[in-house]
C-alpha positions in Angstrom: -38.2 -16.5 -34.2 -39.2 -19.8 -32.7 -40.3 -21.1 -36.1 -37.0 -20.0 -37.7 -34.9 -21.7 -35.0 -37.1 -24.8 -35.1 -36.7 -25.0 -38.9 -33.0 -24.5 -38.8 -32.2 -26.7 -35.8 -34.8 -29.4 -36.2 -37.1 -30.8 -33.4 -34.4 -33.2 -32.0 -31.9 -30.4 -31.2 -32.0 -28.9 -27.7 -33.1 -25.5 -29.1 -35.6 -27.2 -31.4 -37.2 -29.1 -28.5 -37.4 -25.8 -26.5 -39.2 -24.2 -29.5 -41.6 -27.1 -29.8 -42.4 -26.9 -26.1 -42.9 -23.1 -26.2 -45.2 -23.4 -29.3 -47.2 -26.1 -27.5 -47.7 -23.6 -24.6 -48.9 -21.0 -27.0 -51.4 -23.5 -28.5 -52.5 -24.4 -25.0 -53.1 -20.8 -24.2 -55.1 -20.4 -27.4 -57.3 -23.3 -26.3 -57.9 -21.8 -22.8 -58.9 -18.5 -24.5 -61.3 -20.4 -26.8 -62.8 -22.2 -23.8 -63.3 -18.8 -22.0 -65.0 -17.5 -25.2 -67.3 -20.5 -25.1 -66.2 -21.7 -28.6 -67.0 -25.3 -29.6 -64.2 -27.9 -30.2 -61.6 -25.7 -28.5 -58.8 -28.1 -29.1 -59.5 -28.2 -32.8 -59.8 -24.4 -32.8 -56.5 -23.9 -31.1 -54.7 -26.3 -33.5 -56.2 -24.6 -36.6 -55.5 -21.1 -35.2 -51.9 -22.2 -34.5 -51.4 -23.5 -38.0 -52.8 -20.2 -39.3 -50.4 -18.2 -37.1 -47.4 -20.2 -38.2 -48.4 -19.8 -41.8 -48.8 -16.1 -41.4 -45.3 -15.8 -39.8 -43.7 -17.7 -42.7 -45.6 -15.5 -45.2 -44.4 -12.4 -43.5 -40.8 -13.8 -43.6 -41.4 -14.1 -47.4 -42.3 -10.4 -47.5 -45.9 -11.1 -48.5 -47.6 -7.7 -48.1 -51.1 -9.0 -47.8 -50.4 -12.0 -45.5 -51.4 -10.2 -42.3 -54.7 -9.0 -43.6 -55.6 -12.3 -45.1 -54.6 -14.1 -41.9 -56.9 -11.8 -39.9 -59.8 -12.5 -42.2 -59.1 -16.3 -42.0 -58.9 -16.0 -38.2 -62.3 -14.3 -38.1 -63.8 -17.1 -40.2 -62.2 -19.7 -37.9 -63.8 -18.1 -34.9 -67.2 -18.0 -36.6 -66.8 -21.7 -37.5 -66.3 -22.6 -33.8 -69.0 -20.4 -32.3 -71.9 -22.3 -30.9 -74.9 -22.7 -33.2 -78.1 -21.1 -32.0 -81.0 -23.4 -32.5 -84.1 -21.9 -34.2 -86.3 -23.3 -31.4 -84.3 -21.4 -28.8 -84.7 -18.3 -30.9 -88.4 -18.8 -31.0 -88.5 -19.4 -27.2 -86.3 -16.4 -26.4 -88.1 -14.0 -28.8 -90.0 -11.2 -26.9 -93.8 -11.5 -27.1 -95.8 -8.4 -27.7 
């Protein structure tokens, strides 16, 4: 609903500004969750996730039956992209010795 109101009213309208602020809070919350999950580049992650979310909402409004599943797959790929890389030397060091 926020996106619909924002699109109809514009960002300069009182309701549009309220939508922009609320969407910014959602993006900020996503960044906090990414930080708690120890993802890398949490700000970039939150921005990309937010773009994905908004695109999925628009697609759902267009009655795209596969949008939700595709968005979920894209979100999983986004999380993987922002997971910390495990260095091979760390793997060697942490490998159990028998």
